[in-house]
N, C-alpha and C positions, 0 to 999 in steps of 0.2 A: 036927107039926114041917114047918114050912115050908121048902122048897128055896130057898136062895138062891145067887147067883153069888158073892158075898162071902165066903161060908164057905171056900171052896178057898184062897183069897188069904190070908185070916186065918190058916189052917192053915200054910200055907206060910212065912208071916211068922212064927208062933210057932216052927215047927220051925227056922228059920233062927237066931232069937234064941236058942233052946235050945242050938243048935250053937255059936253064937258065944260063950255063956256058958261052955259046956263047954270050949272051946278057950282062953278066957281064964284059966279055972281050970287047965288044963294047963300054959299057958306060965308062970303064977304060981307054980305048984309047982315048976317046974324050977330 
């Protein structure tokens, strides 16, 4: 497995996207 500096950024974006989706789901349920 090659260590790349893009991986942390991708993980951060994925985490942010997941959080955003969760937030939208919570608001839509309200």
